[in-house]
C-alpha positions as CSV (number, residue, x, y, z in Angstrom):
1,M,97.4,124.6,127.9
2,A,94.1,125.2,126.0
3,I,93.7,127.3,122.9
4,D,90.2,128.4,122.3
5,F,90.6,129.9,118.8
6,L,93.0,130.4,115.9
7,P,93.2,133.7,114.2
8,D,92.3,133.7,110.5
9,H,95.9,133.9,109.3
10,H,97.0,130.8,111.2
11,D,96.0,127.3,110.1
12,T,97.7,124.8,112.3
13,L,99.3,124.0,115.6
14,N,102.5,122.3,116.3
15,I,103.9,121.2,119.6
16,R,107.6,121.7,120.4
17,K,109.1,120.7,123.7
18,G,105.7,120.6,125.3
19,V,104.6,124.1,124.2
20,W,102.0,124.7,121.6
21,V,103.2,126.9,118.8
22,I,100.9,128.6,116.2
23,M,102.5,128.2,112.8
24,E,102.0,130.5,109.8
25,I,101.0,128.7,106.6
26,P,103.3,129.7,103.8
27,T,101.5,131.2,100.8
28,D,103.9,129.5,98.3
29,V,104.5,126.1,99.7
30,I,106.8,125.0,96.9
31,Q,109.0,128.0,97.3
32,F,109.0,127.3,101.1
33,I,110.1,123.7,100.4
34,R,112.9,125.0,98.0
35,E,114.2,127.4,100.7
36,K,113.7,125.3,103.9
37,D,114.3,121.6,103.0
38,T,118.0,121.5,104.0
39,F,118.2,117.7,103.6
40,A,117.1,117.9,99.9
41,H,119.7,120.7,99.4
42,K,122.4,118.5,101.0
43,L,121.5,115.7,98.6
44,G,121.4,118.0,95.6
45,I,117.8,117.4,94.8
46,K,116.3,120.0,92.4
47,I,112.6,120.8,92.0
48,I,112.0,121.0,88.2
49,E,108.3,121.5,88.3
50,A,105.4,121.2,90.7
51,K,101.8,122.1,89.8
52,D,98.3,120.6,89.7
53,G,99.0,117.6,92.0
54,C,102.1,116.6,89.9
55,S,105.8,117.1,90.3
56,H,109.2,116.5,88.7
57,V,112.5,116.4,90.7
58,S,116.0,115.3,89.9
59,M,119.4,114.8,91.3
60,E,123.0,114.2,90.1
61,L,124.5,111.0,91.4
62,D,128.1,110.4,92.5
63,E,130.0,107.9,94.7
64,T,128.6,109.5,97.9
65,H,125.1,108.1,96.9
66,A,126.4,104.5,96.6
67,N,125.8,101.5,98.8
68,A,128.5,98.8,99.5
69,L,127.9,97.3,96.0
70,G,128.3,100.6,94.2
71,N,124.6,100.9,93.4
72,V,122.4,103.8,94.5
73,H,121.6,103.4,98.2
74,G,117.9,102.7,98.9
75,G,117.7,105.8,101.1
76,V,118.6,108.0,98.1
77,F,115.7,106.5,96.1
78,F,113.4,107.1,99.0
79,S,114.6,110.6,99.6
80,L,114.2,111.6,96.0
81,A,110.7,110.0,95.8
82,D,109.8,111.7,99.1
83,L,110.6,115.2,97.8
84,A,108.6,114.4,94.6
85,F,105.7,113.4,96.9
86,A,106.1,116.5,99.1
87,T,106.1,118.9,96.1
88,A,103.2,117.1,94.3
89,C,100.9,117.0,97.4
90,N,101.7,120.7,98.2
91,S,101.5,121.9,94.6
92,E,97.8,122.9,94.8
93,G,98.3,125.4,97.6
94,V,97.1,123.2,100.5
95,L,99.7,122.5,103.2
96,S,99.9,118.7,103.3
97,V,102.1,116.3,105.2
98,A,103.0,112.6,104.7
99,I,101.2,110.1,106.8
100,E,102.3,106.9,104.9
101,A,104.8,106.0,102.3
102,S,106.1,102.8,100.9
103,I,108.6,102.1,98.2
104,Q,109.4,99.2,95.9
105,Y,112.8,98.9,94.4
106,M,112.4,97.6,90.8
107,A,116.0,97.5,89.6
108,P,119.5,98.4,90.8
109,C,121.2,101.4,89.2
110,R,124.8,102.5,89.4
111,S,125.6,105.6,91.4
112,E,126.4,107.8,88.5
113,G,124.5,110.1,86.2
114,V,121.0,111.5,87.0
115,L,117.9,110.1,88.7
116,E,114.5,111.7,88.3
117,A,111.2,111.3,90.1
118,R,107.8,112.2,89.0
119,G,104.9,112.3,91.4
120,K,101.2,112.4,90.5
121,K,98.0,112.5,92.6
122,I,95.9,109.5,91.8
123,N,92.9,110.1,94.1
124,E,91.8,112.3,97.0
125,T,89.2,112.8,99.7
126,R,88.4,115.9,101.6
127,R,91.5,115.5,103.9
128,L,93.6,112.8,102.2
129,G,95.6,112.7,98.9
130,F,96.9,109.5,97.3
131,Y,100.0,109.6,95.2
132,R,102.2,107.5,93.0
133,I,105.8,108.5,92.5
134,E,108.1,106.9,89.8
135,V,111.8,107.1,90.1
136,T,113.6,106.7,86.7
137,R,116.8,107.1,84.9
138,P,116.6,109.9,82.2
139,E,116.2,107.2,79.5
140,G,113.0,106.2,81.2
141,D,114.1,103.0,83.0
142,L,111.9,102.5,86.0
143,V,114.0,101.8,89.1
144,A,111.6,102.5,92.0
145,V,107.9,103.2,92.7
146,M,106.5,104.8,95.8
147,Q,102.9,104.9,96.9
148,A,102.1,107.6,99.5
149,V,99.3,109.2,101.4
150,A,99.2,112.9,102.4
151,Y,97.0,114.6,105.1
152,K,95.8,118.0,104.0
153,K,96.3,120.3,107.0
154,G,95.2,123.5,105.3
155,N,92.3,124.6,103.1
156,K,92.2,125.9,99.6
């Protein structure tokens, strides 16, 4: 199936089950993430702030976030950092998606209390954004660092 044009109010194409679907670009991407990211809701991740290429998210920890040793599971660190990345790279009104992310676990932490993640744009090109996300305890102890790259699908 060929599509020759996209109307002005559409910005991207997606393919689902072999059919091209024209997708609306949400006008408030951060609100869209708050409402539609069911996985973040399931984990209890909260968006505290997202603006100007930066973000701050947090989550309450409990025993369901623990690995076999009672420490926070690596997937929890990654998921928290990933939402900080998503909100940072979409905080300037340009629909962006992850194309690469890697994480380094700096220290173990018990599965209790609160974890926070702060994302910040460190560089960009016309179509790519480069981000650093730090995962910390509220006291400031660094427990993980993510580097990530976003592809800007939309225009400002």
